[in-house]
C-alpha positions, 0 to 999 in steps of 0.5 A: 753150665756151672759158674766156672764154665759160664765165666770161661764162656763169657770171657771167651766171647769177650776175648774173641770180640776184643781180639778181632777188633784189635787185629783189624785195627792194627792190620789196617791202621795205615789204610784206614788212616789214609785219606779217602781220595788216596786210598786207591793207591794204597797197597792194601786197597784191594784187600780192605776196600768194601769190595776187596777180598777182606773188606767184602768178606767182613761185610758178608760175615758181619751181616750173617752174624747179625741175622743169626743173632737177631732171628736166632734169639727171637725164634728161641723166645717165641717158639715153644718147640725151641724152649728146651734147647739151651737156657734163655740166658745163654741165648741172650748172651750169645745174641749180644756177642753176635750182635756186637761182633757183627757190627764191628766187622761191618764197621771195617767193611765200610772202611769208615766211609758212610754215605747214601742209604747205607748210612741209614742202615749203619747209624741204625745199627749203631743205635741198636748196639747202644740201645742194646747196652742200655737194654742189657743193664735194664734186663739185669736189674729184673731178677730171673730164674736161670731159665729166664722167667721173671721172679715175682715180688713174693719170690724176691722177698722169700729169697731175701728172707733166706739170705737173712736166715743164712747170715744169722743161723749158719754163720752167726753174724752179729745181729748189729751188723745185719740191723745196720745194713737193714736200717741203711737200706730202709733209709736209702730214698731217692733224692728230691728233685733228682731224676731216676738216672741220677738216682741210679748212680747215687744208689750204686755209690751208696752200695759200695760205701755200705759194703765197705762199712760191712766188711770193716765190721765183719773183720771184728767177727771170728770168721775164717777167711773162707767164711768171711768171703762167703758172708761178704758175698751173701751181704752183697747178694742181699743188698743187690736183691734189695735194690732190685726189689725197690726198682722192680716196677720201674725196670719192668716199665723201662724194659717195655719202653725200651722194646718200643725204641730198640726193635724199630731201629733193628728192623730198619737196619735189617731192611736196608742191609738186605736191600744193600746185599741184593743191590751188591749181588745184582751189580756183580759183587759176589766176593769169591763165589 
């Protein structure tokens, strides 16, 4: 999958998620905003209540998407027989898509009423989604190959050296600009008394400022528009790579701690969800079947 196709793929997943959320919000806005005690008299009650045609269907589809998303990705990671089926990075992205869309459908399935043991499953699901966002950020800070293998520190240093050579030899970028960037990156140190989370924001702010300074100096170079964009992209890659090298050890530790928090919430959610489904079936709630 080349870069253009990958962007279309990601954009499609995002648009599907947004479309579903917006459509359900608009379609059922009046019903969901009605007081719980009065919903029985609403004209959409038979459609949107948790046991209604649409409401029940949303719960079934949402549960199915979560189960496929969780166990599909886990199977792809753990079974060697599946290692040749697609790239792990794309499996992760599809896992995130399913485990975002699924909870959205379940949210509307509940019609925003939470109670009993199902509430534990719902809030566990919320915790899984929120921790998933954090986990995605941590995952992106650890450089990997397209197959999902973590790059070693020596690999990263080699890539950084190649970027430096490309700037100097291929595009003849003024050494003073490269030197200024290297000096700035060497001198960017964590602020005393600040925790790591604060330093993350400080680092991103510093990088934006540094890139603007580099762009300003590059405009004085004799570069065509196409080469200018390529050089800026290389500088950005080098700055990001430098950040990932600096954070590599910390992010690897955070990812291990993150798994300890993320997985229990996921299993609690799935366990109670399965109980809820079994109980619903035993009480005769079989949707259209």
